[in-house]
N, CA, C and O of each residue as an XYZ file, in Angstrom:
348
protein
N       2.077    -26.633    -39.201
C       1.335    -25.349    -39.458
C      -0.068    -25.440    -38.910
O      -0.806    -26.355    -39.275
N      -0.507    -24.420    -37.948
C      -1.449    -24.378    -37.191
C      -2.680    -23.748    -38.269
O      -2.486    -22.802    -39.033
N      -3.832    -24.424    -38.149
C      -5.031    -23.842    -39.240
C      -5.202    -22.451    -39.216
O      -4.753    -21.823    -38.258
N      -5.746    -21.917    -40.066
C      -6.094    -20.519    -40.014
C      -6.915    -19.954    -39.109
O      -6.568    -18.848    -38.695
N      -8.243    -20.573    -38.555
C      -8.948    -20.361    -37.649
C      -8.366    -20.132    -36.424
O      -8.702    -19.165    -35.740
N      -7.292    -21.142    -35.978
C      -6.580    -20.940    -34.720
C      -5.881    -19.607    -34.633
O      -6.058    -18.680    -33.844
N      -5.171    -19.721    -35.486
C      -4.188    -18.227    -35.959
C      -5.091    -17.190    -35.646
O      -4.736    -16.324    -34.847
N      -6.103    -17.160    -36.115
C      -7.259    -15.730    -36.100
C      -7.553    -15.996    -34.791
O      -7.190    -15.103    -34.024
N      -8.172    -17.073    -34.217
C      -8.603    -16.795    -32.610
C      -7.353    -16.222    -31.674
O      -7.519    -15.296    -30.880
N      -6.236    -16.814    -31.847
C      -5.152    -16.198    -31.114
C      -4.988    -14.590    -31.075
O      -5.076    -13.848    -30.097
N      -4.726    -14.272    -32.413
C      -4.672    -12.734    -32.887
C      -5.786    -12.122    -32.249
O      -5.474    -11.154    -31.556
N      -7.124    -12.437    -32.286
C      -7.981    -11.805    -31.702
C      -7.948    -11.673    -30.029
O      -8.279    -10.667    -29.403
N      -7.571    -12.662    -29.584
C      -7.364    -12.769    -28.187
C      -6.030    -11.596    -27.679
O      -5.982    -10.875    -26.683
N      -5.200    -11.744    -28.627
C      -3.844    -10.889    -28.425
C      -4.512     -9.618    -28.429
O      -4.386     -8.893    -27.442
N      -5.155     -9.278    -29.338
C      -5.569     -7.772    -29.517
C      -6.520     -7.121    -28.204
O      -6.601     -6.007    -27.685
N      -7.161     -8.413    -27.984
C      -8.059     -7.831    -26.788
C      -7.154     -7.721    -25.364
O      -7.303     -6.861    -24.495
N      -6.440     -8.528    -25.363
C      -5.249     -8.426    -24.273
C      -4.633     -7.032    -24.098
O      -4.559     -6.443    -23.019
N      -4.187     -6.559    -25.311
C      -3.314     -5.747    -25.299
C      -4.385     -4.162    -25.422
O      -3.981     -3.034    -25.138
N      -5.511     -4.449    -25.820
C      -6.772     -3.218    -25.718
C      -6.777     -3.140    -24.052
O      -6.653     -2.077    -23.443
N      -6.909     -4.182    -23.541
C      -7.259     -4.144    -22.034
C      -5.793     -3.324    -21.504
O      -5.928     -2.205    -21.009
N      -4.991     -3.673    -21.576
C      -3.351     -3.152    -21.008
C      -3.328     -1.710    -21.361
O      -2.999     -0.889    -20.504
N      -3.689     -1.305    -22.694
C      -3.794      0.035    -23.123
C      -4.494      1.024    -22.306
O      -4.063      2.081    -21.844
N      -5.993      0.336    -22.182
C      -7.032      1.334    -21.369
C      -6.635      1.533    -19.713
O      -6.816      2.575    -19.083
N      -6.025      0.221    -19.153
C      -5.446      0.162    -17.858
C      -4.377      1.439    -17.751
O      -4.371      2.275    -16.847
N      -3.633      1.393    -18.694
C      -2.470      2.359    -18.765
C      -2.833      3.702    -18.702
O      -2.213      4.495    -17.993
N      -3.988      4.090    -19.533
C      -4.316      5.401    -20.194
C      -5.342      5.840    -18.765
O      -5.297      7.019    -18.414
N      -6.114      5.008    -18.091
C      -6.632      5.208    -16.450
C      -5.821      5.669    -15.606
O      -6.079      6.590    -14.830
N      -4.423      4.872    -15.707
C      -3.367      5.256    -14.651
C      -2.951      6.707    -14.605
O      -3.001      7.527    -13.688
N      -2.392      6.821    -16.243
C      -1.884      8.137    -16.500
C      -2.817      9.300    -15.903
O      -2.426     10.138    -15.091
N      -3.929      9.228    -16.358
C      -5.107     10.014    -16.298
C      -5.055     10.469    -14.703
O      -5.087     11.649    -14.352
N      -4.978      9.447    -13.881
C      -5.368      9.469    -12.456
C      -4.102     10.542    -12.045
O      -4.277     11.569    -11.389
N      -2.586     10.001    -12.658
C      -1.423     10.749    -12.025
C      -1.608     12.144    -12.802
O      -1.365     13.155    -12.143
N      -1.892     12.252    -13.737
C      -1.949     13.746    -14.088
C      -3.028     14.480    -13.404
O      -2.770     15.634    -13.062
N      -4.116     14.032    -13.168
C      -5.012     15.056    -12.534
C      -4.506     15.434    -11.001
O      -4.889     16.431    -10.389
N      -3.473     14.343    -10.442
C      -3.199     14.641     -9.068
C      -2.020     15.563     -9.142
O      -1.675     16.093     -8.086
N      -1.287     15.857    -10.340
C      -0.118     16.786    -10.248
C      -0.699     18.022    -10.181
O      -1.837     18.229    -10.604
N       0.106     19.000     -9.601
C      -0.347     20.591     -9.614
C      -1.510     20.508     -8.413
O      -2.179     21.539     -8.349
N      -1.808     19.654     -7.621
C      -2.846     20.245     -6.479
C      -1.889     20.390     -5.222
O      -1.006     19.566     -4.983
N      -2.123     21.442     -4.487
C      -1.377     21.982     -3.401
C      -1.640     20.853     -2.221
O      -2.711     20.249     -2.152
N      -0.614     20.648     -1.356
C      -0.983     19.852     -0.144
C      -1.841     20.259      0.752
O      -1.708     21.465      0.958
N      -2.570     19.825      1.302
C      -3.811     20.297      2.127
C      -3.217     20.645      3.297
O      -3.647     21.741      3.657
N      -2.416     20.193      4.047
C      -1.851     20.890      5.286
C      -0.235     20.845      5.016
O       0.418     19.885      5.426
N       0.382     21.930      4.305
C       1.868     21.620      4.376
C       2.594     22.072      5.505
O       2.729     23.280      5.700
N       3.108     21.163      6.323
C       3.708     21.332      7.417
C       5.026     20.361      7.582
O       5.053     19.142      7.754
N       6.292     21.455      7.455
C       7.461     20.582      7.595
C       8.184     20.448      9.254
O       8.664     21.378      9.904
N       8.092     19.174      9.614
C       8.630     18.925     10.576
C      10.213     18.743     10.889
O      10.918     18.315      9.976
N      10.591     18.942     11.700
C      12.165     18.582     12.217
C      12.078     17.212     13.499
O      11.173     16.712     14.167
N      13.163     17.056     13.394
C      13.411     15.766     14.532
C      13.037     16.424     15.458
O      13.151     17.649     15.408
N      12.437     15.732     16.663
C      12.227     16.499     17.907
C      10.872     17.521     17.955
O      10.420     17.854     19.050
N      10.363     17.912     16.911
C       9.347     18.879     16.936
C       8.064     18.205     17.397
O       7.992     17.000     17.158
N       6.985     18.811     18.049
C       5.924     18.293     18.543
C       4.915     18.214     17.233
O       4.853     19.168     16.458
N       4.168     17.078     17.046
C       3.446     17.020     16.120
C       2.126     17.649     15.935
O       1.369     17.473     16.890
N       1.689     18.286     15.028
C       0.501     19.221     14.924
C      -0.623     18.404     15.322
O      -0.492     17.185     15.216
N      -1.806     18.925     15.803
C      -2.790     18.217     15.873
C      -3.567     18.010     14.547
O      -3.744     18.893     13.708
N      -4.111     16.437     14.448
C      -4.514     15.862     13.103
C      -5.531     14.755     13.428
O      -5.412     13.982     14.379
N      -6.416     14.755     12.654
C      -7.227     13.247     12.747
C      -7.286     12.448     11.514
O      -7.344     13.124     10.487
N      -7.284     11.151     11.365
C      -7.248     10.422     10.206
C      -8.380      9.372     10.325
O      -8.779      8.939     11.406
N      -8.782      9.062      9.314
C      -9.442      7.793      9.245
C      -8.829      6.525      9.187
O      -8.090      6.271      8.237
N      -9.068      5.559     10.217
C      -8.330      4.312     10.219
C      -8.821      3.190      9.100
O      -9.832      3.400      8.430
N      -8.132      2.132      8.964
C      -8.502      1.214      8.168
C      -9.919      0.593      9.002
O     -10.754     -0.058      8.375
N     -10.015      0.774      9.931
C     -11.217      0.096     10.661
C     -12.576      1.167     10.545
O     -13.693      1.022     11.042
N     -12.076      2.225      9.747
C     -13.255      3.054      9.693
C     -13.714      4.231     10.433
O     -14.462      5.141     10.074
N     -12.990      3.983     11.762
C     -12.998      5.110     12.679
C     -12.057      6.372     12.699
O     -10.875      6.233     12.384
N     -12.527      7.524     13.042
C     -11.874      8.640     12.900
C     -10.968      8.660     14.179
O     -11.454      8.623     15.310
N      -9.676      8.718     13.945
C      -8.473      8.793     15.325
C      -7.922      9.992     15.406
O      -7.283     10.421     14.445
N      -8.057     10.646     16.422
C      -7.304     11.929     16.508
C      -6.250     11.710     17.372
O      -6.419     10.952     18.327
N      -5.121     12.289     17.176
C      -3.681     12.262     17.643
C      -3.824     12.655     19.244
O      -3.179     12.046     20.098
N      -4.678     13.669     19.548
C      -4.868     13.834     21.058
C      -5.604     12.915     21.701
O      -5.633     13.025     22.927
N      -6.274     11.941     21.154
C      -6.803     10.891     21.974
C      -5.754      9.719     22.352
O      -6.093      8.735     23.009
N      -4.394      9.939     21.849
C      -3.284      9.242     22.215
C      -2.174      9.988     23.031
O      -1.032      9.553     23.178
N      -2.595     11.030     23.486
C      -1.649     11.802     24.391
C      -1.074     10.833     25.398
O      -1.678      9.914     25.952
N       0.033     11.142     25.527
C       1.131     10.482     26.557
C       1.510      8.928     26.065
O       2.178      8.192     26.792
N       1.082      8.561     24.931
C       1.212      7.127     24.235
C       2.199      7.114     22.964
O       2.217      7.994     22.104
N       3.090      5.865     22.991
C       3.760      6.206     21.687
C       2.864      5.722     20.459
O       2.347      4.605     20.439
N       2.722      6.680     19.415
C       1.947      6.426     18.274
C       3.061      6.161     17.031
O       4.053      6.867     16.853
N       2.690      5.002     16.218
C       3.476      4.997     14.977
C       2.138      5.052     13.820
O       1.038      4.514     13.948
N       2.556      5.746     12.867
C       1.688      5.883     11.759
C       2.165      5.099     10.498
O       3.251      5.314      9.962
N       1.356      4.267     10.113
C       1.593      3.278      8.976
C       1.030      4.023      7.933
O      -0.069      4.456      8.278
N       1.378      4.383      6.670
C       0.444      5.005      5.684
C       0.967      4.391      4.321
O       2.134      4.416      3.931
N       0.005      3.900      3.749
C      -0.138      3.393      2.222
C      -1.197      4.353      1.336
O      -2.327      4.749      1.621
N      -0.471      4.536      0.297
C      -1.542      5.130     -0.680
C      -2.407      4.149     -1.397
O      -2.026      3.027     -1.733
N      -3.639      4.659     -1.618
C      -4.546      3.982     -2.558
C      -4.195      3.724     -3.782
O      -3.530      4.662     -4.223
N      -4.324      2.949     -4.475
C      -4.071      2.748     -5.848
C      -4.505      3.874     -6.965
O      -5.677      4.242     -6.884
N      -3.798      4.392     -7.873
C      -4.146      5.628     -8.695
C      -4.699      6.817     -8.006
O      -5.552      7.532     -8.532
N      -4.219      7.017     -6.853
C      -4.369      8.359     -6.483
C      -3.321      9.348     -6.354
O      -3.455     10.505     -5.954
N      -2.362      8.822     -6.701
C      -1.089      9.883     -6.919
C      -0.457     10.270     -5.800
O       0.420     11.132     -5.747
N      -1.044      9.421     -4.579
C      -0.365      9.960     -3.142
C       0.360      8.958     -2.745
O       1.001      9.038     -1.697
């Protein structure tokens, strides 16, 4: 059997770990709830073959890229939501 001091140490450690997990869960839930009900900024439904509307996006390189800058070229968009943004 383990000494009492070792058991108490492990209980305290487990309590701290559970507390951190609970806080992370609450933060994630708050972020998700705050994003709900917000209307889309530019709701546009496109069908296959439609011309893409003019838009600009900030790239991972920090530069703003406009679709018009790539006229006549093949464009592929890869989109990854940031953590806890609800998007």
